[in-house]
C-alpha positions in Angstrom: -2.8 -40.6 33.8 0.4 -39.8 31.9 1.6 -36.2 31.7 3.8 -34.6 28.3 6.2 -31.8 29.9 8.3 -29.9 28.4 12.5 -30.4 29.5 13.3 -27.9 32.5 17.0 -28.0 32.3 17.7 -24.5 31.1 14.7 -22.4 32.7 16.8 -21.8 35.1 19.0 -19.9 33.5 16.8 -19.0 30.2 19.0 -18.8 26.8 20.8 -15.1 26.3 20.0 -15.7 23.0 16.6 -16.0 23.3 16.2 -12.9 25.7 18.1 -10.7 23.3 16.0 -12.0 20.2 13.0 -10.9 22.4 14.1 -7.5 22.6 14.8 -7.3 19.3 11.8 -8.7 18.4 10.1 -5.6 20.8 12.7 -3.0 18.6 10.9 -3.6 15.5 14.7 -5.7 14.6 14.0 -8.2 12.8 16.6 -9.1 10.9 18.8 -8.2 13.9 16.3 -11.0 15.8 16.0 -13.5 13.7 20.3 -13.7 13.6 19.7 -14.2 17.4 17.4 -17.3 16.7 20.1 -18.8 14.4 22.9 -18.6 17.2 20.6 -20.2 19.7 19.2 -22.8 17.6 22.8 -23.7 17.0 23.3 -24.4 21.2 23.4 -28.0 22.4 20.7 -29.6 24.5 18.0 -26.6 23.3 15.2 -27.6 25.7 11.5 -27.5 24.2 9.8 -24.9 26.2 12.8 -22.7 24.6 12.5 -24.2 20.9 8.6 -23.5 20.6 9.6 -19.6 21.8 12.8 -19.7 19.1 10.2 -20.9 16.7 7.6 -18.2 17.8 10.1 -15.0 17.6 11.3 -16.7 13.6 7.6 -16.8 12.3 6.7 -13.7 13.5 10.3 -11.4 12.2 9.7 -13.5 8.8 5.9 -12.2 8.7 7.0 -8.6 9.2 9.5 -8.9 6.7 6.8 -9.7 4.4 8.0 -13.1 3.7 4.7 -15.6 4.4 6.6 -18.7 3.1 9.5 -19.0 6.0 7.4 -17.7 8.5 4.7 -20.9 7.7 7.7 -22.7 7.4 8.8 -21.7 11.0 4.8 -22.3 12.4 5.0 -25.6 11.4 8.5 -26.6 13.0 6.4 -25.2 16.2 3.0 -26.7 15.6 4.9 -30.1 15.6 6.2 -30.0 18.1 3.4 -28.2 20.4 0.1 -28.1 18.4 -2.2 -26.9 21.0 -0.1 -23.8 20.5 -2.4 -20.3 20.2 -1.0 -17.0 18.8 -1.7 -13.9 20.7 -4.8 -12.4 18.8 -2.7 -8.9 18.9 -1.0 -9.6 16.1 -1.2 -8.3 12.5 -3.2 -10.3 9.9 0.0 -10.8 7.9 1.5 -13.0 10.9 -2.0 -14.4 11.4 -2.4 -16.0 8.2 0.9 -18.2 7.9 -0.3 -19.3 11.2 -3.8 -20.5 10.3 -1.8 -22.1 7.2 1.0 -23.9 9.2 -2.2 -25.1 11.8 -3.5 -26.5 8.9 -1.5 -28.6 7.3 -0.4 -29.8 10.6 -3.7 -31.2 11.7 -3.7 -33.2 8.7 -0.3 -34.3 8.5 0.1 -35.1 12.6 2.7 -33.3 15.4 5.1 -34.9 17.8 2.9 -36.2 20.5 4.3 -39.3 22.9 1.6 -41.2 24.5 1.8 -44.7 26.1 -0.2 -46.3 24.3 -0.4 -50.0 26.4 0.9 -51.5 29.6 1.0 -55.1 29.0 0.9 -56.6 33.0 -0.1 -60.6 33.7 0.5 -62.0 37.1 -0.1 -58.1 39.1 3.6 -57.6 37.4 4.4 -55.2 34.3 5.6 -57.0 31.1 5.8 -54.5 28.8 5.3 -51.1 27.6 3.8 -50.0 23.8 4.7 -45.9 23.3 3.3 -44.5 20.2 4.7 -41.2 19.2 2.6 -39.0 16.7 3.6 -38.4 13.7 6.9 -36.9 12.1 6.5 -35.3 9.7 9.5 -33.0 9.0 11.8 -35.4 10.0 12.9 -33.5 13.2 13.1 -36.8 15.4 16.8 -37.8 15.3 17.0 -40.0 19.1 15.1 -41.2 22.1 16.2 -41.8 25.4 13.9 -44.1 27.4 14.7 -44.5 31.2 12.8 -47.1 33.1 12.7 -47.6 37.2 11.1 -50.4 39.1 11.9 -52.0 42.2 14.8 -49.9 42.6 16.3 -50.2 39.2 16.7 -48.2 36.5 17.2 -49.3 33.2 18.0 -47.3 29.6 16.7 -47.6 25.9 17.5 -46.4 22.8 14.6 -47.4 20.4 15.0 -46.7 17.1 13.1 -43.4 16.0 12.8 -44.5 12.7 9.5 -46.5 14.3 6.9 -44.2 15.9 5.2 -47.0 17.5 7.2 -49.6 19.8 7.5 -52.0 22.5 9.8 -52.2 25.4 10.2 -55.4 28.0 10.5 -54.7 31.5 13.2 -56.9 33.1 12.5 -55.6 36.6 9.6 -57.7 38.4 7.9 -55.1 40.3 3.9 -54.1 40.1 4.3 -50.4 39.0 7.5 -49.2 36.7 7.9 -45.1 36.4 9.1 -44.0 32.8 10.6 -41.0 30.9 10.9 -40.6 27.6 12.7 -37.9 25.7 12.3 -37.0 22.1 15.8 -35.7 20.8 16.3 -33.7 17.8 19.3 -32.0 16.0 22.1 -31.1 18.4 20.8 -32.9 21.5 18.1 -30.5 21.1 14.7 -32.6 23.4 11.9 -32.2 21.0 9.6 -33.6 24.3 9.4 -35.5 27.4 7.2 -37.5 28.7 7.3 -39.4 32.2 4.7 -41.3 34.0 3.9 -44.4 35.8 2.5 -47.2 34.1 1.1 -50.1 37.0 -0.1 -53.9 36.6 -3.8 -55.0 36.6 -4.3 -55.7 40.0 -5.2 -59.6 41.0 -8.9 -60.5 41.9 -9.0 -61.4 45.4 -9.7 -64.9 45.7 -13.0 -65.8 47.7 -12.3 -67.7 51.0 -13.4 -71.1 50.8 -16.8 -72.3 52.1 -17.2 -75.4 54.6 -20.2 -77.0 53.4 -21.7 -79.1 56.5 -22.7 -82.6 55.3 -26.0 -83.3 54.0 -28.5 -85.2 56.1 -30.3 -87.3 54.0 -34.1 -87.8 56.4 -35.6 -91.1 55.6 -39.2 -91.0 53.4 -42.2 -92.2 54.7 -44.1 -95.1 53.5 -46.3 -94.4 50.1 -49.7 -94.5 51.1 -51.4 -97.4 50.2 -53.8 -96.4 46.8 -56.6 -98.4 46.4 -57.0 -99.8 43.1 -60.4 -98.0 42.0 -62.4 -99.2 38.6 -62.3 -96.4 35.8 -65.9 -95.4 35.7 -67.8 -97.2 32.0 -68.8 -94.5 29.6 -72.6 -94.2 29.0 -72.4 -92.8 26.1 -74.3 -95.1 23.9 -77.1 -95.1 26.9 -77.1 -91.0 26.6 -77.3 -90.8 22.7 -79.5 -93.9 22.4 -82.4 -91.9 25.4 -82.0 -88.7 23.0 -82.3 -90.7 20.0 -85.7 -92.3 21.8 -87.1 -89.1 22.9 -86.5 -87.1 18.9 -88.1 -90.5 17.3 -91.4 -90.4 19.8 -91.5 -86.3 19.9 -91.2 -86.9 15.7 -94.6 -89.8 15.6 -96.5 -87.7 17.8 -96.0 -84.7 15.2 -96.4 -87.2 12.5 -100.3 -88.1 13.8 -100.7 -84.9 15.0 -100.5 -83.6 10.9 -102.4 -86.9 10.1 -105.3 -85.7 11.6 -105.2 -82.5 10.5 -105.2 -83.8 7.1 -107.5 -86.7 7.7 -109.9 -83.6 9.1 -109.4 -81.2 6.0 -109.9 -84.0 3.7 -112.9 -85.2 5.2 -114.7 -81.8 5.1 -113.6 -81.8 1.6 -115.4 -85.2 0.7 -118.8 -83.8 2.9 -119.5 -80.7 0.4 -122.6 -80.4 -1.2 -122.1 -80.2 -5.2 -125.2 -79.0 -7.4 -126.1 -81.1 -11.0 -123.2 -79.9 -12.5 -120.4 -80.7 -10.1 -120.1 -76.9 -8.8 -119.2 -76.8 -5.3 -122.0 -75.2 -3.0 -121.5 -74.2 1.0 -118.1 -72.8 0.2 -115.8 -70.9 -2.5 -113.7 -72.4 -4.8 -110.9 -70.8 -3.5 -111.9 -72.5 0.1 -112.2 -76.0 -1.8 -108.5 -75.3 -3.3 -107.2 -74.5 0.1 -108.9 -77.5 2.1 -107.3 -79.7 -0.9 -103.9 -78.0 -0.4 -104.2 -78.6 3.0 -105.0 -82.3 3.7 -102.3 -83.1 0.4 -99.6 -81.1 2.3 -100.0 -82.3 6.0 -100.5 -86.0 4.5 -96.7 -85.6 2.9 -95.6 -83.8 6.8 -97.0 -86.6 8.4 -95.8 -89.4 6.3 -92.3 -88.0 7.0 -92.4 -87.4 10.5 -93.8 -91.0 11.0 -91.4 -92.6 8.8 -88.4 -90.9 10.5 -89.3 -91.0 14.3 -90.0 -94.6 13.9 -86.7 -94.6 12.5 -85.0 -92.3 15.2 -87.4 -94.3 18.3 -85.9 -97.8 17.0 -82.4 -96.9 16.7 -82.2 -94.8 20.1 -83.8 -98.2 21.8 -81.3 -100.4 19.7 -78.3 -98.2 21.5 -80.0 -98.6 24.4 -80.4 -102.0 24.3 -76.9 -103.1 23.4 -75.7 -100.4 26.2 -78.0 -102.8 29.1 -76.4 -106.2 27.7 -72.5 -104.7 28.6 -73.6 -103.4 31.7 -73.8 -106.2 33.5 -75.9 -107.0 36.4 -76.1 -103.2 38.0 -77.1 -102.2 34.4 -79.6 -98.9 33.9 -83.3 -99.6 33.5 -85.0 -97.9 31.5 -88.9 -97.7 30.5 -90.5 -96.1 27.4 -94.7 -95.8 28.0 -97.2 -93.6 26.3 -99.8 -91.8 28.3 -102.6 -89.5 27.4 -99.9 -86.8 27.0 -97.6 -88.2 24.9 -94.4 -90.7 25.6 -92.8 -91.0 28.6 -89.1 -92.3 29.1 -88.0 -93.5 32.6 -85.8 -95.5 34.7 -82.5 -95.4 36.3 -78.9 -94.3 34.8 
């Protein structure tokens, strides 16, 4: 964790100018208080805490003297060193207004807030440190003092204050480095102090070596003998032949049925009695026309069924004969027979 601290060198004995300036401010002697602030700022090595207190007194005095521009300028110097400063609510609006104007200006332009930005570590040791100083819109920063302590050795560097981001190499071989960075202003005033400790990333622990047992390869049992099997012969032709034959037989039977019906209707129509004029006697003209239609239609259907059934039966028998011819001595035996109720197909497949 990096902590921004103010210098404590002058805390034991607070600046006498600051004490008198506070007392005069409480007595509302603003001009005399400003004189003590001016004398205090001319001293050497004024610490940051004292600077913030002096700029606050200066800003309050200028505001009460009806000089808001001077008050705003003092608040800007204060807030660039301590952007988290909060003015007391006990102050009147003539003091708070310049404060808020200065705060808005600092929020836009930045402040001097040093941080440790990066730690470059390799092989378990700190190699370099990179610092970021923030922004210095009022040009208050005049010098930098950096002290490093690593492995019992101290290193001192003075980076250029014009560079707000800089990297400092670490010479000592150490896994941790303590640092102290001082921001120096006019007359050696300490604008801020950043202290902390940078640590290198720990090297990952190597896992213990593992000893693998010697692999033993078991003898594989002999592969079982596989008896050669003859691939089953496709009987698709026989199945299709049987289906076609049966369909043909059904067609022939249906054709025979319709033929008998047509012949019966025709015989009945021819056996009717007619008079001397040729008119049908014994049935109506409508019945005669119906019988004639049935005879004609039945004859056509019968002819179609007989022809189609014969073709299907012939094709089916042909496929069965072809299948039997290619089957060898153990071929299926199929037999087609007629009975009084129709055709039957039997055999072994």
